[in-house]
PDB file of N, CA, C and O in Angstrom:
ATOM      1  N   MET A   1      33.246  39.001 -66.166  1.00  0.00           N
ATOM      2  CA  MET A   1      32.395  37.921 -65.710  1.00  0.00           C
ATOM      3  C   MET A   1      30.973  38.446 -65.571  1.00  0.00           C
ATOM      4  O   MET A   1      30.755  39.568 -65.115  1.00  0.00           O
ATOM      5  N   ALA A   2      30.028  37.636 -65.962  1.00  0.00           N
ATOM      6  CA  ALA A   2      28.608  37.969 -65.866  1.00  0.00           C
ATOM      7  C   ALA A   2      27.816  36.683 -66.064  1.00  0.00           C
ATOM      8  O   ALA A   2      28.366  35.645 -66.432  1.00  0.00           O
ATOM      9  N   ILE A   3      26.515  36.775 -65.813  1.00  0.00           N
ATOM     10  CA  ILE A   3      25.621  35.671 -66.125  1.00  0.00           C
ATOM     11  C   ILE A   3      24.478  36.206 -66.983  1.00  0.00           C
ATOM     12  O   ILE A   3      24.194  37.403 -67.006  1.00  0.00           O
ATOM     13  N   GLN A   4      23.847  35.292 -67.675  1.00  0.00           N
ATOM     14  CA  GLN A   4      22.683  35.647 -68.476  1.00  0.00           C
ATOM     15  C   GLN A   4      21.525  34.771 -68.018  1.00  0.00           C
ATOM     16  O   GLN A   4      21.686  33.569 -67.808  1.00  0.00           O
ATOM     17  N   SER A   5      20.347  35.391 -67.864  1.00  0.00           N
ATOM     18  CA  SER A   5      19.192  34.671 -67.334  1.00  0.00           C
ATOM     19  C   SER A   5      17.918  35.374 -67.765  1.00  0.00           C
ATOM     20  O   SER A   5      17.927  36.570 -68.058  1.00  0.00           O
ATOM     21  N   SER A   6      16.830  34.633 -67.802  1.00  0.00           N
ATOM     22  CA  SER A   6      15.533  35.263 -68.053  1.00  0.00           C
ATOM     23  C   SER A   6      14.989  35.745 -66.710  1.00  0.00           C
ATOM     24  O   SER A   6      14.928  34.979 -65.748  1.00  0.00           O
ATOM     25  N   ILE A   7      14.598  37.000 -66.650  1.00  0.00           N
ATOM     26  CA  ILE A   7      14.063  37.560 -65.406  1.00  0.00           C
ATOM     27  C   ILE A   7      12.921  38.514 -65.717  1.00  0.00           C
ATOM     28  O   ILE A   7      12.725  38.944 -66.854  1.00  0.00           O
ATOM     29  N   LYS A   8      12.188  38.823 -64.680  1.00  0.00           N
ATOM     30  CA  LYS A   8      11.156  39.852 -64.749  1.00  0.00           C
ATOM     31  C   LYS A   8      11.597  40.957 -63.792  1.00  0.00           C
ATOM     32  O   LYS A   8      11.842  40.702 -62.613  1.00  0.00           O
ATOM     33  N   THR A   9      11.697  42.182 -64.301  1.00  0.00           N
ATOM     34  CA  THR A   9      12.140  43.294 -63.464  1.00  0.00           C
ATOM     35  C   THR A   9      11.017  43.771 -62.554  1.00  0.00           C
ATOM     36  O   THR A   9       9.856  43.401 -62.725  1.00  0.00           O
ATOM     37  N   GLU A  10      11.383  44.589 -61.595  1.00  0.00           N
ATOM     38  CA  GLU A  10      10.385  45.174 -60.699  1.00  0.00           C
ATOM     39  C   GLU A  10       9.465  46.138 -61.431  1.00  0.00           C
ATOM     40  O   GLU A  10       8.453  46.569 -60.879  1.00  0.00           O
ATOM     41  N   PHE A  11       9.808  46.481 -62.672  1.00  0.00           N
ATOM     42  CA  PHE A  11       8.977  47.356 -63.494  1.00  0.00           C
ATOM     43  C   PHE A  11       8.017  46.564 -64.375  1.00  0.00           C
ATOM     44  O   PHE A  11       7.266  47.143 -65.159  1.00  0.00           O
ATOM     45  N   GLY A  12       8.043  45.223 -64.243  1.00  0.00           N
ATOM     46  CA  GLY A  12       7.159  44.373 -65.018  1.00  0.00           C
ATOM     47  C   GLY A  12       7.688  43.974 -66.384  1.00  0.00           C
ATOM     48  O   GLY A  12       6.966  43.368 -67.176  1.00  0.00           O
ATOM     49  N   LEU A  13       8.943  44.309 -66.668  1.00  0.00           N
ATOM     50  CA  LEU A  13       9.537  43.937 -67.951  1.00  0.00           C
ATOM     51  C   LEU A  13      10.020  42.494 -67.914  1.00  0.00           C
ATOM     52  O   LEU A  13      10.731  42.099 -66.989  1.00  0.00           O
ATOM     53  N   ASP A  14       9.639  41.709 -68.913  1.00  0.00           N
ATOM     54  CA  ASP A  14      10.160  40.357 -69.064  1.00  0.00           C
ATOM     55  C   ASP A  14      11.395  40.430 -69.942  1.00  0.00           C
ATOM     56  O   ASP A  14      11.329  40.863 -71.092  1.00  0.00           O
ATOM     57  N   LEU A  15      12.510  40.007 -69.395  1.00  0.00           N
ATOM     58  CA  LEU A  15      13.756  39.995 -70.151  1.00  0.00           C
ATOM     59  C   LEU A  15      14.200  38.556 -70.332  1.00  0.00           C
ATOM     60  O   LEU A  15      14.703  37.945 -69.389  1.00  0.00           O
ATOM     61  N   PRO A  16      14.022  38.000 -71.529  1.00  0.00           N
ATOM     62  CA  PRO A  16      14.343  36.590 -71.736  1.00  0.00           C
ATOM     63  C   PRO A  16      15.837  36.286 -71.716  1.00  0.00           C
ATOM     64  O   PRO A  16      16.230  35.134 -71.531  1.00  0.00           O
ATOM     65  N   ALA A  17      16.668  37.298 -71.903  1.00  0.00           N
ATOM     66  CA  ALA A  17      18.121  37.082 -71.913  1.00  0.00           C
ATOM     67  C   ALA A  17      18.822  38.256 -71.234  1.00  0.00           C
ATOM     68  O   ALA A  17      19.691  38.896 -71.826  1.00  0.00           O
ATOM     69  N   ALA A  18      18.440  38.534 -69.991  1.00  0.00           N
ATOM     70  CA  ALA A  18      19.046  39.646 -69.255  1.00  0.00           C
ATOM     71  C   ALA A  18      20.510  39.339 -68.950  1.00  0.00           C
ATOM     72  O   ALA A  18      20.902  38.186 -68.771  1.00  0.00           O
ATOM     73  N   TYR A  19      21.278  40.376 -68.899  1.00  0.00           N
ATOM     74  CA  TYR A  19      22.701  40.305 -68.601  1.00  0.00           C
ATOM     75  C   TYR A  19      22.856  40.801 -67.166  1.00  0.00           C
ATOM     76  O   TYR A  19      22.474  41.934 -66.871  1.00  0.00           O
ATOM     77  N   ILE A  20      23.403  39.985 -66.269  1.00  0.00           N
ATOM     78  CA  ILE A  20      23.518  40.344 -64.859  1.00  0.00           C
ATOM     79  C   ILE A  20      24.989  40.375 -64.470  1.00  0.00           C
ATOM     80  O   ILE A  20      25.720  39.405 -64.672  1.00  0.00           O
ATOM     81  N   ARG A  21      25.411  41.505 -63.909  1.00  0.00           N
ATOM     82  CA  ARG A  21      26.807  41.679 -63.511  1.00  0.00           C
ATOM     83  C   ARG A  21      26.869  42.175 -62.075  1.00  0.00           C
ATOM     84  O   ARG A  21      26.051  43.003 -61.674  1.00  0.00           O
ATOM     85  N   ILE A  22      27.812  41.691 -61.306  1.00  0.00           N
ATOM     86  CA  ILE A  22      28.008  42.151 -59.938  1.00  0.00           C
ATOM     87  C   ILE A  22      28.553  43.570 -59.998  1.00  0.00           C
ATOM     88  O   ILE A  22      29.568  43.833 -60.643  1.00  0.00           O
ATOM     89  N   GLY A  23      27.866  44.483 -59.316  1.00  0.00           N
ATOM     90  CA  GLY A  23      28.264  45.881 -59.347  1.00  0.00           C
ATOM     91  C   GLY A  23      29.163  46.285 -58.204  1.00  0.00           C
ATOM     92  O   GLY A  23      30.112  47.045 -58.399  1.00  0.00           O
ATOM     93  N   SER A  24      28.881  45.791 -57.021  1.00  0.00           N
ATOM     94  CA  SER A  24      29.698  46.132 -55.856  1.00  0.00           C
ATOM     95  C   SER A  24      29.596  45.017 -54.836  1.00  0.00           C
ATOM     96  O   SER A  24      28.625  44.262 -54.809  1.00  0.00           O
ATOM     97  N   THR A  25      30.614  44.930 -53.998  1.00  0.00           N
ATOM     98  CA  THR A  25      30.610  43.954 -52.921  1.00  0.00           C
ATOM     99  C   THR A  25      31.082  44.629 -51.638  1.00  0.00           C
ATOM    100  O   THR A  25      31.849  45.591 -51.669  1.00  0.00           O
ATOM    101  N   ALA A  26      30.614  44.112 -50.526  1.00  0.00           N
ATOM    102  CA  ALA A  26      31.052  44.572 -49.212  1.00  0.00           C
ATOM    103  C   ALA A  26      30.903  43.391 -48.265  1.00  0.00           C
ATOM    104  O   ALA A  26      30.253  42.396 -48.588  1.00  0.00           O
ATOM    105  N   THR A  27      31.501  43.512 -47.114  1.00  0.00           N
ATOM    106  CA  THR A  27      31.359  42.453 -46.123  1.00  0.00           C
ATOM    107  C   THR A  27      30.809  43.018 -44.832  1.00  0.00           C
ATOM    108  O   THR A  27      30.979  44.196 -44.520  1.00  0.00           O
ATOM    109  N   SER A  28      30.158  42.164 -44.102  1.00  0.00           N
ATOM    110  CA  SER A  28      29.694  42.495 -42.759  1.00  0.00           C
ATOM    111  C   SER A  28      30.443  41.539 -41.842  1.00  0.00           C
ATOM    112  O   SER A  28      30.041  40.392 -41.646  1.00  0.00           O
ATOM    113  N   GLY A  29      31.515  42.027 -41.301  1.00  0.00           N
ATOM    114  CA  GLY A  29      32.382  41.157 -40.517  1.00  0.00           C
ATOM    115  C   GLY A  29      33.086  40.175 -41.431  1.00  0.00           C
ATOM    116  O   GLY A  29      33.384  40.487 -42.584  1.00  0.00           O
ATOM    117  N   LYS A  30      33.348  38.995 -40.913  1.00  0.00           N
ATOM    118  CA  LYS A  30      34.030  37.974 -41.696  1.00  0.00           C
ATOM    119  C   LYS A  30      33.087  36.867 -42.128  1.00  0.00           C
ATOM    120  O   LYS A  30      33.527  35.822 -42.607  1.00  0.00           O
ATOM    121  N   GLU A  31      31.774  37.096 -41.960  1.00  0.00           N
ATOM    122  CA  GLU A  31      30.829  36.022 -42.206  1.00  0.00           C
ATOM    123  C   GLU A  31      29.817  36.283 -43.308  1.00  0.00           C
ATOM    124  O   GLU A  31      29.251  35.333 -43.849  1.00  0.00           O
ATOM    125  N   VAL A  32      29.570  37.547 -43.661  1.00  0.00           N
ATOM    126  CA  VAL A  32      28.491  37.865 -44.606  1.00  0.00           C
ATOM    127  C   VAL A  32      29.030  38.699 -45.768  1.00  0.00           C
ATOM    128  O   VAL A  32      29.746  39.682 -45.575  1.00  0.00           O
ATOM    129  N   LEU A  33      28.669  38.280 -46.965  1.00  0.00           N
ATOM    130  CA  LEU A  33      28.987  39.019 -48.181  1.00  0.00           C
ATOM    131  C   LEU A  33      27.718  39.733 -48.632  1.00  0.00           C
ATOM    132  O   LEU A  33      26.667  39.108 -48.768  1.00  0.00           O
ATOM    133  N   ILE A  34      27.813  41.016 -48.859  1.00  0.00           N
ATOM    134  CA  ILE A  34      26.702  41.838 -49.345  1.00  0.00           C
ATOM    135  C   ILE A  34      27.099  42.298 -50.748  1.00  0.00           C
ATOM    136  O   ILE A  34      28.201  42.809 -50.947  1.00  0.00           O
ATOM    137  N   PHE A  35      26.209  42.118 -51.710  1.00  0.00           N
ATOM    138  CA  PHE A  35      26.575  42.523 -53.065  1.00  0.00           C
ATOM    139  C   PHE A  35      25.362  43.020 -53.839  1.00  0.00           C
ATOM    140  O   PHE A  35      24.215  42.721 -53.507  1.00  0.00           O
ATOM    141  N   THR A  36      25.654  43.784 -54.873  1.00  0.00           N
ATOM    142  CA  THR A  36      24.638  44.318 -55.762  1.00  0.00           C
ATOM    143  C   THR A  36      24.761  43.641 -57.116  1.00  0.00           C
ATOM    144  O   THR A  36      25.852  43.543 -57.678  1.00  0.00           O
ATOM    145  N   ALA A  37      23.637  43.178 -57.631  1.00  0.00           N
ATOM    146  CA  ALA A  37      23.582  42.608 -58.974  1.00  0.00           C
ATOM    147  C   ALA A  37      22.912  43.634 -59.882  1.00  0.00           C
ATOM    148  O   ALA A  37      21.774  44.035 -59.639  1.00  0.00           O
ATOM    149  N   CYS A  38      23.610  44.052 -60.915  1.00  0.00           N
ATOM    150  CA  CYS A  38      23.081  45.013 -61.875  1.00  0.00           C
ATOM    151  C   CYS A  38      22.482  44.248 -63.051  1.00  0.00           C
ATOM    152  O   CYS A  38      23.108  43.336 -63.591  1.00  0.00           O
ATOM    153  N   VAL A  39      21.273  44.623 -63.440  1.00  0.00           N
ATOM    154  CA  VAL A  39      20.551  43.940 -64.514  1.00  0.00           C
ATOM    155  C   VAL A  39      20.552  44.834 -65.748  1.00  0.00           C
ATOM    156  O   VAL A  39      20.205  46.014 -65.684  1.00  0.00           O
ATOM    157  N   PHE A  40      20.947  44.246 -66.864  1.00  0.00           N
ATOM    158  CA  PHE A  40      21.003  44.951 -68.141  1.00  0.00           C
ATOM    159  C   PHE A  40      20.112  44.228 -69.137  1.00  0.00           C
ATOM    160  O   PHE A  40      20.078  42.997 -69.150  1.00  0.00           O
ATOM    161  N   ALA A  41      19.387  44.971 -69.975  1.00  0.00           N
ATOM    162  CA  ALA A  41      18.616  44.349 -71.046  1.00  0.00           C
ATOM    163  C   ALA A  41      19.577  43.790 -72.087  1.00  0.00           C
ATOM    164  O   ALA A  41      19.281  42.795 -72.749  1.00  0.00           O
ATOM    165  N   ASP A  42      20.726  44.437 -72.225  1.00  0.00           N
ATOM    166  CA  ASP A  42      21.766  44.041 -73.169  1.00  0.00           C
ATOM    167  C   ASP A  42      23.080  44.571 -72.603  1.00  0.00           C
ATOM    168  O   ASP A  42      23.091  45.608 -71.940  1.00  0.00           O
ATOM    169  N   SER A  43      24.164  43.885 -72.851  1.00  0.00           N
ATOM    170  CA  SER A  43      25.448  44.307 -72.275  1.00  0.00           C
ATOM    171  C   SER A  43      25.937  45.642 -72.804  1.00  0.00           C
ATOM    172  O   SER A  43      26.874  46.215 -72.247  1.00  0.00           O
ATOM    173  N   ASN A  44      25.327  46.152 -73.867  1.00  0.00           N
ATOM    174  CA  ASN A  44      25.743  47.431 -74.461  1.00  0.00           C
ATOM    175  C   ASN A  44      24.987  48.631 -73.914  1.00  0.00           C
ATOM    176  O   ASN A  44      25.259  49.761 -74.318  1.00  0.00           O
ATOM    177  N   TYR A  45      24.049  48.413 -73.008  1.00  0.00           N
ATOM    178  CA  TYR A  45      23.212  49.505 -72.495  1.00  0.00           C
ATOM    179  C   TYR A  45      23.406  49.666 -70.997  1.00  0.00           C
ATOM    180  O   TYR A  45      23.910  48.753 -70.344  1.00  0.00           O
ATOM    181  N   PRO A  46      23.014  50.817 -70.431  1.00  0.00           N
ATOM    182  CA  PRO A  46      23.120  51.016 -68.978  1.00  0.00           C
ATOM    183  C   PRO A  46      22.211  50.051 -68.210  1.00  0.00           C
ATOM    184  O   PRO A  46      21.237  49.526 -68.749  1.00  0.00           O
ATOM    185  N   ALA A  47      22.552  49.838 -66.954  1.00  0.00           N
ATOM    186  CA  ALA A  47      21.743  48.961 -66.099  1.00  0.00           C
ATOM    187  C   ALA A  47      20.341  49.539 -65.950  1.00  0.00           C
ATOM    188  O   ALA A  47      20.163  50.751 -65.829  1.00  0.00           O
ATOM    189  N   ILE A  48      19.344  48.648 -65.961  1.00  0.00           N
ATOM    190  CA  ILE A  48      17.967  49.102 -65.787  1.00  0.00           C
ATOM    191  C   ILE A  48      17.444  48.780 -64.395  1.00  0.00           C
ATOM    192  O   ILE A  48      16.362  49.222 -64.008  1.00  0.00           O
ATOM    193  N   SER A  49      18.221  48.010 -63.652  1.00  0.00           N
ATOM    194  CA  SER A  49      17.782  47.604 -62.324  1.00  0.00           C
ATOM    195  C   SER A  49      18.997  47.180 -61.505  1.00  0.00           C
ATOM    196  O   SER A  49      20.002  46.727 -62.052  1.00  0.00           O
ATOM    197  N   GLN A  50      18.890  47.334 -60.193  1.00  0.00           N
ATOM    198  CA  GLN A  50      19.910  46.842 -59.279  1.00  0.00           C
ATOM    199  C   GLN A  50      19.210  46.137 -58.139  1.00  0.00           C
ATOM    200  O   GLN A  50      18.187  46.605 -57.638  1.00  0.00           O
ATOM    201  N   ARG A  51      19.761  45.018 -57.733  1.00  0.00           N
ATOM    202  CA  ARG A  51      19.193  44.248 -56.628  1.00  0.00           C
ATOM    203  C   ARG A  51      20.309  43.937 -55.637  1.00  0.00           C
ATOM    204  O   ARG A  51      21.435  43.636 -56.033  1.00  0.00           O
ATOM    205  N   GLN A  52      19.993  44.011 -54.366  1.00  0.00           N
ATOM    206  CA  GLN A  52      20.988  43.714 -53.339  1.00  0.00           C
ATOM    207  C   GLN A  52      20.721  42.328 -52.754  1.00  0.00           C
ATOM    208  O   GLN A  52      19.574  41.953 -52.511  1.00  0.00           O
ATOM    209  N   TYR A  53      21.799  41.577 -52.531  1.00  0.00           N
ATOM    210  CA  TYR A  53      21.728  40.227 -51.988  1.00  0.00           C
ATOM    211  C   TYR A  53      22.770  40.065 -50.896  1.00  0.00           C
ATOM    212  O   TYR A  53      23.731  40.831 -50.817  1.00  0.00           O
ATOM    213  N   THR A  54      22.570  39.070 -50.065  1.00  0.00           N
ATOM    214  CA  THR A  54      23.569  38.678 -49.075  1.00  0.00           C
ATOM    215  C   THR A  54      23.743  37.171 -49.140  1.00  0.00           C
ATOM    216  O   THR A  54      22.830  36.436 -49.516  1.00  0.00           O
ATOM    217  N   CYS A  55      24.926  36.732 -48.768  1.00  0.00           N
ATOM    218  CA  CYS A  55      25.203  35.300 -48.687  1.00  0.00           C
ATOM    219  C   CYS A  55      26.346  35.100 -47.700  1.00  0.00           C
ATOM    220  O   CYS A  55      27.050  36.050 -47.358  1.00  0.00           O
ATOM    221  N   PRO A  56      26.529  33.865 -47.244  1.00  0.00           N
ATOM    222  CA  PRO A  56      27.658  33.597 -46.358  1.00  0.00           C
ATOM    223  C   PRO A  56      28.971  33.864 -47.100  1.00  0.00           C
ATOM    224  O   PRO A  56      29.083  33.586 -48.294  1.00  0.00           O
ATOM    225  N   LEU A  57      29.946  34.396 -46.395  1.00  0.00           N
ATOM    226  CA  LEU A  57      31.269  34.659 -46.952  1.00  0.00           C
ATOM    227  C   LEU A  57      32.200  33.527 -46.544  1.00  0.00           C
ATOM    228  O   LEU A  57      32.328  33.220 -45.359  1.00  0.00           O
ATOM    229  N   ASP A  58      32.839  32.917 -47.509  1.00  0.00           N
ATOM    230  CA  ASP A  58      33.803  31.855 -47.260  1.00  0.00           C
ATOM    231  C   ASP A  58      35.196  32.434 -47.443  1.00  0.00           C
ATOM    232  O   ASP A  58      35.646  32.627 -48.572  1.00  0.00           O
ATOM    233  N   LEU A  59      35.882  32.712 -46.341  1.00  0.00           N
ATOM    234  CA  LEU A  59      37.204  33.327 -46.404  1.00  0.00           C
ATOM    235  C   LEU A  59      38.230  32.424 -47.081  1.00  0.00           C
ATOM    236  O   LEU A  59      39.248  32.912 -47.572  1.00  0.00           O
ATOM    237  N   ASN A  60      37.981  31.131 -47.114  1.00  0.00           N
ATOM    238  CA  ASN A  60      38.897  30.190 -47.753  1.00  0.00           C
ATOM    239  C   ASN A  60      38.442  29.810 -49.161  1.00  0.00           C
ATOM    240  O   ASN A  60      39.094  29.009 -49.831  1.00  0.00           O
ATOM    241  N   GLY A  61      37.335  30.378 -49.606  1.00  0.00           N
ATOM    242  CA  GLY A  61      36.782  30.053 -50.916  1.00  0.00           C
ATOM    243  C   GLY A  61      37.313  30.977 -51.991  1.00  0.00           C
ATOM    244  O   GLY A  61      38.299  31.688 -51.791  1.00  0.00           O
ATOM    245  N   PRO A  62      36.643  30.959 -53.143  1.00  0.00           N
ATOM    246  CA  PRO A  62      37.051  31.847 -54.242  1.00  0.00           C
ATOM    247  C   PRO A  62      36.870  33.316 -53.854  1.00  0.00           C
ATOM    248  O   PRO A  62      36.326  33.624 -52.794  1.00  0.00           O
ATOM    249  N   ASN A  63      37.325  34.204 -54.715  1.00  0.00           N
ATOM    250  CA  ASN A  63      37.199  35.631 -54.412  1.00  0.00           C
ATOM    251  C   ASN A  63      35.729  35.997 -54.236  1.00  0.00           C
ATOM    252  O   ASN A  63      34.854  35.298 -54.746  1.00  0.00           O
ATOM    253  N   PRO A  64      35.446  37.090 -53.517  1.00  0.00           N
ATOM    254  CA  PRO A  64      34.049  37.464 -53.212  1.00  0.00           C
ATOM    255  C   PRO A  64      33.157  37.642 -54.440  1.00  0.00           C
ATOM    256  O   PRO A  64      31.970  37.322 -54.379  1.00  0.00           O
ATOM    257  N   ILE A  65      33.689  38.137 -55.537  1.00  0.00           N
ATOM    258  CA  ILE A  65      32.861  38.315 -56.736  1.00  0.00           C
ATOM    259  C   ILE A  65      32.433  36.957 -57.277  1.00  0.00           C
ATOM    260  O   ILE A  65      31.273  36.779 -57.648  1.00  0.00           O
ATOM    261  N   LYS A  66      33.341  36.012 -57.324  1.00  0.00           N
ATOM    262  CA  LYS A  66      33.001  34.655 -57.767  1.00  0.00           C
ATOM    263  C   LYS A  66      31.961  34.045 -56.831  1.00  0.00           C
ATOM    264  O   LYS A  66      31.024  33.394 -57.292  1.00  0.00           O
ATOM    265  N   GLN A  67      32.115  34.250 -55.510  1.00  0.00           N
ATOM    266  CA  GLN A  67      31.140  33.744 -54.543  1.00  0.00           C
ATOM    267  C   GLN A  67      29.770  34.364 -54.789  1.00  0.00           C
ATOM    268  O   GLN A  67      28.750  33.688 -54.653  1.00  0.00           O
ATOM    269  N   ALA A  68      29.739  35.645 -55.150  1.00  0.00           N
ATOM    270  CA  ALA A  68      28.464  36.320 -55.430  1.00  0.00           C
ATOM    271  C   ALA A  68      27.779  35.686 -56.640  1.00  0.00           C
ATOM    272  O   ALA A  68      26.575  35.431 -56.599  1.00  0.00           O
ATOM    273  N   TYR A  69      28.523  35.430 -57.709  1.00  0.00           N
ATOM    274  CA  TYR A  69      27.935  34.779 -58.885  1.00  0.00           C
ATOM    275  C   TYR A  69      27.443  33.378 -58.556  1.00  0.00           C
ATOM    276  O   TYR A  69      26.359  32.986 -58.988  1.00  0.00           O
ATOM    277  N   LEU A  70      28.222  32.623 -57.801  1.00  0.00           N
ATOM    278  CA  LEU A  70      27.805  31.274 -57.421  1.00  0.00           C
ATOM    279  C   LEU A  70      26.524  31.315 -56.598  1.00  0.00           C
ATOM    280  O   LEU A  70      25.654  30.458 -56.754  1.00  0.00           O
ATOM    281  N   HIS A  71      26.407  32.312 -55.720  1.00  0.00           N
ATOM    282  CA  HIS A  71      25.190  32.439 -54.917  1.00  0.00           C
ATOM    283  C   HIS A  71      23.991  32.757 -55.812  1.00  0.00           C
ATOM    284  O   HIS A  71      22.934  32.143 -55.670  1.00  0.00           O
ATOM    285  N   LEU A  72      24.149  33.706 -56.725  1.00  0.00           N
ATOM    286  CA  LEU A  72      23.042  34.038 -57.628  1.00  0.00           C
ATOM    287  C   LEU A  72      22.559  32.805 -58.369  1.00  0.00           C
ATOM    288  O   LEU A  72      21.355  32.569 -58.468  1.00  0.00           O
ATOM    289  N   LYS A  73      23.489  32.019 -58.890  1.00  0.00           N
ATOM    290  CA  LYS A  73      23.122  30.840 -59.664  1.00  0.00           C
ATOM    291  C   LYS A  73      22.456  29.767 -58.815  1.00  0.00           C
ATOM    292  O   LYS A  73      21.838  28.850 -59.356  1.00  0.00           O
ATOM    293  N   SER A  74      22.572  29.864 -57.489  1.00  0.00           N
ATOM    294  CA  SER A  74      21.915  28.895 -56.608  1.00  0.00           C
ATOM    295  C   SER A  74      20.472  29.287 -56.289  1.00  0.00           C
ATOM    296  O   SER A  74      19.721  28.485 -55.734  1.00  0.00           O
ATOM    297  N   LEU A  75      20.081  30.512 -56.635  1.00  0.00           N
ATOM    298  CA  LEU A  75      18.730  31.004 -56.350  1.00  0.00           C
ATOM    299  C   LEU A  75      17.751  30.582 -57.444  1.00  0.00           C
ATOM    300  O   LEU A  75      18.113  30.504 -58.618  1.00  0.00           O
ATOM    301  N   SER A  76      16.511  30.313 -57.048  1.00  0.00           N
ATOM    302  CA  SER A  76      15.505  29.861 -58.020  1.00  0.00           C
ATOM    303  C   SER A  76      15.257  30.888 -59.124  1.00  0.00           C
ATOM    304  O   SER A  76      14.975  30.506 -60.259  1.00  0.00           O
ATOM    305  N   GLU A  77      15.355  32.173 -58.819  1.00  0.00           N
ATOM    306  CA  GLU A  77      15.100  33.195 -59.847  1.00  0.00           C
ATOM    307  C   GLU A  77      16.170  33.208 -60.931  1.00  0.00           C
ATOM    308  O   GLU A  77      15.957  33.778 -62.001  1.00  0.00           O
ATOM    309  N   PHE A  78      17.306  32.594 -60.669  1.00  0.00           N
ATOM    310  CA  PHE A  78      18.377  32.509 -61.657  1.00  0.00           C
ATOM    311  C   PHE A  78      18.684  31.059 -62.013  1.00  0.00           C
ATOM    312  O   PHE A  78      19.817  30.740 -62.372  1.00  0.00           O
ATOM    313  N   SER A  79      17.697  30.186 -61.918  1.00  0.00           N
ATOM    314  CA  SER A  79      17.917  28.751 -62.141  1.00  0.00           C
ATOM    315  C   SER A  79      18.364  28.436 -63.570  1.00  0.00           C
ATOM    316  O   SER A  79      18.999  27.408 -63.809  1.00  0.00           O
ATOM    317  N   ASP A  80      18.038  29.312 -64.517  1.00  0.00           N
ATOM    318  CA  ASP A  80      18.446  29.070 -65.903  1.00  0.00           C
ATOM    319  C   ASP A  80      19.685  29.861 -66.296  1.00  0.00           C
ATOM    320  O   ASP A  80      20.013  29.943 -67.479  1.00  0.00           O
ATOM    321  N   ALA A  81      20.385  30.450 -65.316  1.00  0.00           N
ATOM    322  CA  ALA A  81      21.530  31.312 -65.594  1.00  0.00           C
ATOM    323  C   ALA A  81      22.686  30.546 -66.207  1.00  0.00           C
ATOM    324  O   ALA A  81      22.983  29.408 -65.843  1.00  0.00           O
ATOM    325  N   THR A  82      23.324  31.218 -67.153  1.00  0.00           N
ATOM    326  CA  THR A  82      24.527  30.676 -67.775  1.00  0.00           C
ATOM    327  C   THR A  82      25.634  31.723 -67.688  1.00  0.00           C
ATOM    328  O   THR A  82      25.361  32.924 -67.679  1.00  0.00           O
ATOM    329  N   ASP A  83      26.866  31.270 -67.625  1.00  0.00           N
ATOM    330  CA  ASP A  83      28.005  32.195 -67.604  1.00  0.00           C
ATOM    331  C   ASP A  83      28.166  32.818 -68.978  1.00  0.00           C
ATOM    332  O   ASP A  83      27.940  32.177 -70.005  1.00  0.00           O
ATOM    333  N   CYS A  84      28.561  34.079 -68.973  1.00  0.00           N
ATOM    334  CA  CYS A  84      28.860  34.724 -70.264  1.00  0.00           C
ATOM    335  C   CYS A  84      29.990  35.706 -70.094  1.00  0.00           C
ATOM    336  O   CYS A  84      30.395  36.354 -71.059  1.00  0.00           O
TER     337      CYS A  84
END
């Protein structure tokens, strides 16, 4: 599972079709999901950036990785994200 989106990295690189994959997840109690999104210029190359995010954790919802992807897609910086 991954998403594809146009983003600008912290290094100033414009990536019109970046590949974003959840790298790790953790929880803070039963209420907060903490996760890392790894950014790839292409799915065949190593990650060029990692970003950490938090979102509410829904214990009755989908698995935490799915929740992380859904949260990313709700953010304005990933408004054009598509599943891949």
